[in-house]
C-alpha positions, 0 to 999 in steps of 0.5 A: 263841910270844910274843904282844904284850901290853899294857904301861903307857906308862911301860915303852914307849920306842918303838912304831912302825907301819910296813908292817903291822909294829909295832916295839917297844923297851922301857926297861930291857930286857936287853942288847944293844939290840934291837927286837921286831917284831910282825905281827898281835900275834905276834912275828916277829923280835927283832933285835939293833941292836948286832950287826945280827943276828936273836936270835929268829924270822926276817927277810924282805928287806921287813922288813930294808928297813923296819928299815933305814929306821927306823934311817936316820930315827933312830927305832931 
């Protein structure tokens, strides 16, 4: 189980809070381009933004809706 840890600000590209979830992307993280989604400090899903598929964890409809909103807003 992955637990969100503190990283230095230089490592973080984006951290967005939305609907009790935290969406995180890191500079220099491995390909494909993806987002880590946390709830209460625990990884819920790692989502591939290029192929639009779950890499790890599971995705609820609510979470998918939030993810799509962030993409539409240009935040992911």
